C-alpha positions in Angstrom: 86.5 -42.6 2.9 87.6 -39.4 4.9 83.9 -38.5 4.7 82.3 -41.7 5.7 84.3 -42.5 8.5 83.1 -39.2 10.0 79.4 -39.7 9.2 80.6 -43.3 11.4 81.7 -41.2 14.1 79.2 -38.5 14.5 76.1 -40.9 14.4 78.1 -43.2 17.2 78.4 -39.9 19.2 74.8 -39.2 18.8 74.0 -42.9 19.8 76.3 -42.3 23.0 74.5 -39.4 23.8 71.1 -40.8 23.6 69.5 -38.2 21.3 68.2 -40.8 18.3 66.3 -42.8 21.2 64.7 -39.6 22.8 62.9 -38.6 19.3 59.3 -39.6 20.0 57.5 -41.4 17.0 54.6 -40.5 15.3 51.7 -41.9 16.0 49.9 -44.6 14.2 47.1 -43.9 11.7 43.9 -45.3 13.0 41.8 -45.0 10.1 44.5 -47.0 7.9 43.2 -50.2 7.4 40.3 -49.7 9.3 37.2 -48.5 6.7 34.5 -48.1 9.9 36.7 -45.9 12.1 37.3 -43.5 8.5 33.7 -43.0 8.1 33.1 -42.2 11.5 36.4 -39.2 11.4 34.4 -38.2 8.4 30.6 -38.4 10.5 32.7 -35.7 13.3 33.9 -33.5 10.7 30.6 -32.8 8.9 28.8 -32.8 12.0 31.6 -30.0 13.4 31.1 -28.4 9.5 27.5 -28.0 10.4 27.7 -26.5 13.9 30.1 -24.0 13.0 27.9 -23.0 9.6 24.8 -22.7 12.1 26.8 -20.6 14.7 27.2 -18.1 11.8 23.9 -18.2 11.2 22.9 -17.2 14.0 24.8 -14.0 14.7 22.8 -12.6 11.4 20.2 -9.9 12.5 16.5 -11.6 12.6 14.4 -9.9 9.6 11.1 -7.8 10.0 9.1 -7.8 6.3 7.8 -4.8 5.5 5.2 -5.4 2.8 3.1 -2.1 1.5 0.4 -2.3 -1.1 2.9 -0.3 -3.5 6.6 0.9 -3.2 5.3 4.6 -3.9 6.3 7.8 -1.7 3.1 7.3 0.3 4.6 4.1 2.7 8.3 5.6 2.3 8.3 7.7 5.4 6.9 4.5 6.6 9.9 2.4 5.5 12.2 4.7 6.9 10.4 5.0 10.4 10.5 1.0 10.4 14.1 0.8 9.6 15.5 3.2 12.4 13.1 1.4 15.1 15.0 -2.1 13.8 18.4 -0.7 13.5 18.2 0.2 17.2 16.8 -3.0 18.5 19.1 -4.8 16.6 16.7 -6.0 13.2 16.9 -6.2 10.2 14.0 -4.9 7.6 13.3 -7.1 4.4 11.1 -4.3 2.2 9.3 -5.3 -0.7 6.4 -4.7 -2.3 3.7 -4.3 -6.0 4.8 -1.9 -8.2 1.1 -1.5 -9.1 -1.9 -0.3 -7.8 -4.0 -2.9 -5.4 -1.9 -5.9 -6.9 -2.9 -8.0 -4.3 -1.3 -11.2 -6.0 1.8 -9.8 -5.9 1.9 -8.8 -2.2 0.7 -12.4 -1.6 3.9 -13.9 -3.4 5.8 -11.5 -1.4 4.6 -12.3 2.1 4.6 -16.2 1.3 8.5 -15.8 0.5 9.0 -13.7 3.8 7.8 -16.2 5.7 9.7 -18.9 3.5 12.5 -16.9 4.1 12.7 -16.8 8.0 10.8 -13.5 8.5 10.5 -13.2 12.4 8.0 -10.7 11.7 5.5 -9.2 9.2 4.8 -5.7 8.6 1.8 -4.9 6.3 -0.7 -2.1 4.4 -3.1 -4.2 2.5 -3.7 -3.7 -1.2 -7.0 -6.0 -0.7 -8.6 -6.1 2.6 -10.5 -9.4 1.7 -7.8 -11.1 -0.6 -4.7 -10.5 2.2 -7.3 -12.6 5.3 -6.0 -16.2 4.5 -2.3 -15.3 4.6 -2.2 -13.0 7.3 -4.1 -15.7 9.1 -1.0 -18.5 7.8 1.7 -16.3 9.1 -0.3 -15.9 12.7 -0.9 -19.7 12.5 2.9 -19.7 12.8 3.5 -17.8 15.6 4.6 -14.3 13.8 3.7 -11.5 14.7 1.6 -9.4 12.1 1.1 -5.8 12.4 -1.4 -4.4 9.8 -1.1 -1.1 8.3 -3.2 1.8 7.2 -6.9 -0.2 6.2 -8.0 -2.9 8.9 -8.9 -6.6 7.8 -11.8 -8.5 8.6 -9.9 -9.9 11.7 -10.1 -9.0 15.1 -7.0 -8.1 16.8 -5.2 -10.7 18.7 -1.9 -11.5 20.7 -0.4 -12.4 17.5 -2.5 -10.0 15.0 -1.9 -6.1 15.8 -3.2 -3.0 13.7 -2.2 0.6 13.5 -4.8 2.5 11.0 -5.3 5.5 9.5 -7.8 7.2 11.9 -10.5 7.6 8.7 -13.3 9.5 11.0 -11.0 12.1 11.7 -9.9 12.6 8.5 -13.7 13.3 7.3 -13.8 15.5 10.2 -10.4 17.3 9.5 -11.7 18.0 5.9 -14.9 19.4 6.6 -13.4 21.8 9.5 -11.4 23.0 6.6 -13.6 23.5 3.9 -15.8 25.0 6.6 -13.5 27.5 7.4 -12.4 28.0 3.6 -16.4 28.7 2.5 -16.9 30.8 5.4 -19.4 28.3 6.6 -21.6 28.6 3.2 -21.7 26.6 0.1 -22.0 23.5 -2.1 -19.4 20.4 -2.2 -19.7 17.6 -4.5 -17.8 14.5 -3.2 -15.5 12.1 -5.6 -14.0 9.2 -5.3 -16.4 6.9 -3.1 -15.0 3.2 -3.5 -17.0 0.5 -3.9 -16.0 -2.3 -1.1 -13.8 0.2 0.4 -15.4 1.1 4.1 -12.3 3.1 5.6 -14.1 5.7 2.3 -17.2 5.1 3.8 -15.8 6.1 7.3 -14.2 9.5 5.8 -17.4 10.6 3.7 -19.8 9.6 6.9 -17.2 11.5 9.3 -17.7 14.7 6.8 -21.3 15.0 6.3 -21.4 14.4 10.2 -19.6 17.3 11.2 -20.7 19.6 7.9 -24.3 19.3 9.2 -23.6 20.1 13.1 -21.3 22.8 12.6 -21.7 24.3 9.3 -25.3 24.1 8.3 -25.4 25.7 5.2 -22.8 23.9 3.6 -24.5 21.1 1.3 -23.2 18.0 -0.1 -24.7 18.0 -3.3 -23.3 14.7 -5.2 -21.6 11.7 -4.4 -20.0 10.0 -6.9 -18.6 6.3 -7.2 -15.7 5.8 -9.4 -11.6 5.9 -10.2 -9.3 8.5 -11.6 -10.8 8.3 -15.2 -14.4 8.8 -14.1 -13.4 11.3 -11.0 -12.0 13.4 -13.9 -14.9 12.8 -16.3 -17.8 13.5 -13.4 -15.3 16.6 -12.7 -15.7 17.8 -16.3 -19.1 17.6 -16.7 -20.0 19.3 -13.4 -18.1 22.2 -14.5 -19.3 22.2 -18.1 -22.6 22.3 -16.9 -22.1 25.4 -14.7 -23.4 23.9 -11.7 -22.8 25.6 -9.0 -20.0 24.2 -7.0 -17.6 25.7 -4.5 -15.1 22.6 -3.5 -14.4 19.4 -4.8 -13.2 16.9 -1.8 -11.9 13.7 -3.3 -11.5 10.7 -1.2 -8.4 9.1 -2.3 -5.7 9.9 -4.1 -6.7 8.6 -8.3 -9.9 10.3 -7.4 -7.5 13.8 -6.3 -5.7 13.3 -9.9 -8.6 12.9 -12.0 -10.5 16.4 -10.7 -7.3 18.4 -11.1 -6.8 17.0 -14.6 -10.3 18.1 -15.4 -10.0 21.5 -13.0 -6.6 22.4 -14.9 -8.0 21.5 -18.3 -11.4 23.8 -17.9 -8.9 26.9 -16.3 -11.6 26.7 -13.9 -9.4 28.7 -10.5 -12.8 29.4 -8.3 -13.6 25.4 -7.0 -11.6 24.5 -3.8 -9.9 21.3 -4.5 -9.2 19.2 -1.4 -7.9 15.5 -2.0 -7.2 13.1 1.0 -4.1 10.6 0.7 -0.5 12.8 -0.3 1.5 12.0 -3.0 4.3 14.0 -3.8 3.1 15.0 -7.5 0.2 16.6 -5.3 2.4 18.1 -3.3 3.8 19.9 -6.1 0.1 21.7 -6.6 -0.5 22.2 -3.1 3.0 24.2 -3.4 1.5 26.7 -6.3 -1.9 27.1 -4.6 -3.7 25.1 -7.2 -4.4 22.2 -5.0 -6.1 23.5 -2.0 -5.3 21.1 0.5 -4.5 17.5 0.8 -5.1 15.4 3.8 -2.2 13.3 4.8 -1.8 10.1 6.4 0.8 9.9 8.9 2.6 7.3 7.7 5.6 7.9 9.1 4.4 7.2 12.4 2.6 4.4 11.6 5.7 2.5 10.7 7.0 3.5 13.5 4.6 2.0 15.8 4.0 -1.2 13.9 7.9 -1.9 14.3 8.0 -1.5 17.7 5.0 -3.9 17.8 6.9 -6.4 15.4 9.9 -7.0 17.2 8.3 -7.1 20.5 6.9 -10.8 19.8 4.1 -12.2 21.6 2.7 -9.9 24.3 2.4 -12.0 27.4 -0.9 -10.4 28.4 -2.3 -11.3 25.2 -4.3 -8.2 24.7 -5.1 -6.9 21.5 -3.8 -3.8 20.1 -6.0 -1.7 17.5 -3.8 1.8 17.2 -5.3 4.8 15.6 -3.0 7.4 14.1 -4.1 10.6 13.7 -4.1 12.4 9.7 -2.6 15.8 8.9 -4.0 18.9 6.9 -1.3 20.1 4.7 -1.7 23.1 2.8 0.4 25.9 1.4 1.2 27.7 4.5 1.9 25.0 6.8 3.6 22.1 4.0 7.1 23.1 5.2 6.7 23.3 8.5 9.4 21.4 11.1 6.7 18.8 12.5 5.6 17.8 9.1 9.2 17.4 7.3 9.6 13.1 8.7 5.9 12.6 7.0 6.2 14.5 3.7 9.5 14.4 1.9 9.8 17.2 -0.4 11.1 15.8 -4.0 7.7 15.7 -5.8 7.6 16.0 -9.8 4.8 17.6 -11.9 1.6 15.0 -12.5 1.7 14.8 -16.7 
């Protein structure tokens, strides 16, 4: 009884001071009993959510796709160089390529996938130039800058299609002058690994022969052979066993170099000089031992660096077409550890079986 009397007294005191009248009333729910208002509120919330998601996505760095002809040690220096340039300019690099040589179908799939995922540019080292023509044209038609590395496609350069190429003719000239000095201006040379339908190899061969004819006329190219690794190995074995007089073998590509190396090793021939084109780290091991006399290396580091600078630059306002040729490098036992070659040659090799 005393408690109830105290409660009534407290309520009368609040009323007299105006406390209860000063408490704001809660606003009415505008959607209560109003389905159209409820739908409008939900639509507004959805639009706001989509805006916030788009804002979050826009903060992610744009991607440049780098698709080599094979994810092997030839293009790893280019990958490193391209990633350095992209990071400096605020881009990410999507790096993916076939695991087998000449797998152009896989390369086309990866190129289409990169475009669908929103790549802002493409770096491509084509596995098969003719097969990549149509996919590259499609990428360019979508407004993507495409930079082709290594070997040229049968497409002209344009404001959106650029080339950063290995200087194939200079590669042939370097090989000729190196053998000219090593043979002291006189001897017979066999050439292996000429690939049918591979224009770059014909450029190497023609430049090689032109320099020999002009500067070392007493060095003769006695035969030129077409074929892959197995054919190069068989040809080299037949030449060595026939006791044909040969002072040197020039291999125009990596596979031919491997085949010729196997033949020389198995025949225990230490007198014929072997010069190969295109570096692979397993072959570098034998250069370090002096078994392979020299390799003519593509400077893929500089290709990746220059290519990424072009790709991240977008469309050139002047519309100028770019075709850049990168000079190859002569790798011998004497210079392979030189500081200037460290970016191109990552010394993590294993002997080839």
